[in-house]
N, C-alpha and C positions, 0 to 999 in steps of 0.2 A: 723653078725659074731657069730659063735657058741661059747658056754661057754668053751669048751675044747681048742679051738684055742686061746681064750682070755687069759686063765690061762697060756698057753704055752708061749705066748709073754711076759706076766708079769714076769714070773720066768725065763726069758731068761738071760743067763750070759752076753750077750752084753749090755743089758739095765742096769743091775746092775754095770757093769764095767764103763759105761759112767757116771752113777750117782756118783760112788766113785771118778772118775777122776775130776768131777766138784767140789766136796767137797774139795778135796785136793788142787785144784787150788785156791779156795776161802780162804782156811786156809793159804796157802803160801803167797797170796797177803796181807792178814791182818798182818802176821808176818813180811813181808818185809817192809810194810809201817811203822809199829811200830818201828822196830829196825833201819830202814833206816833213819827215821826222827831224831831219837836219835843220830845216828852217824853224820848226816849232821849238826845238831844244837849243837853238843857237849853237849848233855844233861848231867847235873850233874857236869860239869867242873866249877871250880871256881878259877880264877887267879886274884890276886890282882895287880893292876897297880903300878909299883914302881915310886918313885919320881926321875925324871931325870932333874929337873930344875937346871940351872947354871952348868950343866955338858957339856962337849964337845960333839959334835955330834957323834964322833967316840966311845966314852965311852958309851953314851946312846944307841947306836945301839947294842953294845955287851950285855948290860944289858937286853934289850928287846929280843934279839935273844935267850938268855938263858931261857927265859920264853915263848918261842914260840909266841912272839908278833912282829908285824911289825911296822916300823917307816917311816913316810912320812912328808917332809917339806911342810907346807902349806903357809908360808909367812916369811918375814924377818922384823926385827925391828932394833933399834939402841939404845944401852945403852953405854954411854961413859966409864963407869967404869968397864964394863965386856969385856972379850976377844972376838975376832971374832969366829963365829961358836958355840957360847955358847947357850944352850937351854934357851929361855926366857919364853915360855909358852908351855903347853901340854894339849891335850884334847883326851881322858878323863883325869880328874885330878888324882893325886896320891891317892891311896887307893880305887879307884873304882874297883868293881868286874866284870871281863869280862871273856870271853872264849878264848881258843887258836886261833891264827890266827887273832885276833883283830888288827886293824890298829890304831896306836897312832899318831895323828897329832901334829906337833911341830912348833914353831916359833923360828928361830935362829937369833942370833945377826949378823948384817951386819958389814963387815970390815971397811966401810966408812960411813960417815954421809949421809943420804938420801938427794937428791936434789929435789926441787919442782920448777915448772915453774911460772915465774912472770905473774900474770894475767893482763888483759887489763884495767889498772887503770890510766895510765899516760895520763894527759890531757883529762881524760874521767870521772872523779869522784871527789867528795869533799874529804877533808882529813878524815872526819868522816867515810864515806863509805869505803875508801881505807884501813884505819886502821882496821876496823871491818873485812873486807874480808881477809886481810893478816893474822891477828891473828887467824881467824877461820881455815886457812890452816895450821897453826903451826909455822909461822914466828915470830921472835922477832922484834918488832917495837920500835925504840927509839924516843926521842923527835924530832919533825920536824925541818927542817932548812928553814928559811923564805927567799924568793927571791922576787924581784919586780914582781908584777902581780896581777891578780884578787884574792881577799881575800878568803882564805881557799880552794883554787883550787890546785890540785896536778899537778906539772909541771915536776916531775922527781923522780928517786929513786937512792940512793947511797948505795953502799956496800963497807965498808972499804976504802972510799975515791974515788971509781970508780963508774961511772954511769952505770946503767943497763937499759935495755929496755924490752918491753913486749916480752915474749917468752924465755928469758934467764933462765937457770936453776941455782938456787942458793941453797946452803946448808941451812937447817933449823937452823943450829947453827950460821949462819952469821946474825948479827943484821942489820936491814934495817933502813934507814933514808929517810923520805919523804921530797921532796922539795916543799914547800907550798907557795902560793902567800901571800904577806903581805898587799895587798890592795892599793899599790902605783904603779903608772906607771913608767916605766924606762925612763930616760932622752933620751936614744937612740931610743926609740920608735918614729916612724914618722907617720904622717897622711897625706895622699895624697888627695889633693883637685882637683876637676875636674870642669872646667868652664862649666856653664850651656849652653845648646844649645837652642836657641830661634827659633821657627818656624815662617815663614812669615805670616802676618795676611791676606793679600790679594794678588791678582795677580800683582798689581802695585808695591808692595814691592819686589815681586820675580823678576820683570823685572828690577827694579833699582838695586837690589842686583847683578844681572848678568852683566848688561851692564853699570852700574854706573849711577849717576844722570844726567838728561838731562838739559843742559843749555838753558834757555829761553831768547830770545831776545825781548826786549820791543817793538821795532819798526818794527818787522818782521811781514808783513801782508801776510796771507795765504788765497787765495780765496777759497770760498766754492764750493761745487760741482755744485750748480744751478746758481751761479753768473758768468756772462761772464767776462772774463778778460778785464780790461780797457786798451785801447791803450796808449802807453807811449806818454807823451807830446813831440811834435816835436818842436825843436828849429830851426828857419829859418836860413838857411845858409847865411853866410856873403857874400855880393856881392863883386866880385872882382873889384878893382879900375883900371881904364885904364887912361893912360896919353896921351893927345892929344897936339900936338905941332902946333901952328898957327903962322901967321906972327906977331900978336900983342904979342905973348908970349906963355908960356906953361901953360896948364890947366889940370884939373883932372876931369874925368867923372865918 
């Protein structure tokens, strides 16, 4: 390439126009990132979270809307002395510095006492284990009521005089009474006895068990296989008497 041609391309207006356009694009990107992030993150905004505890949900929503904050219910609780839909807890806490659009999570008071499910403890655990499990769930457990049965074994649960079973839902405000065995057997309990079954000792016992005992005759003679049968003793037949009549008289022959 000749020097004249080189300088002509270097000082071309198209080249310098492209360079200026590239610089402007870079500058605009930097400014956009700087101010765009500030707008997105609300840079410099400082909003103090108001205290909305023990206020109704409706009033708390109006207070937060005026400060460009949002409210979301995250859970429910129960306090007997407070009205329903009252704010029990809030997060972030009152006095925290946040920016506009921040969500304030609240726990509101339930209109009724929460109910929990009775666990599988009836006839399945001792009184100590059952009491610890129920109290850990939040139930109130009173002194146990003793019934005939194995000592310290749970046989049932009562709530205000009625029996409940596993799976029933009971209010945590309702006190529970465990029915516990006192270690004494009930007189109504019965024990079934089964006669033992004796197996025959040998084949002879089996045979006698089926057919009954065999009566043996003392004078019954049974010939063996190799012994020839003896002929029965023959008794001579009685000779018939004949009567002969002669001149001298009658005689017998």
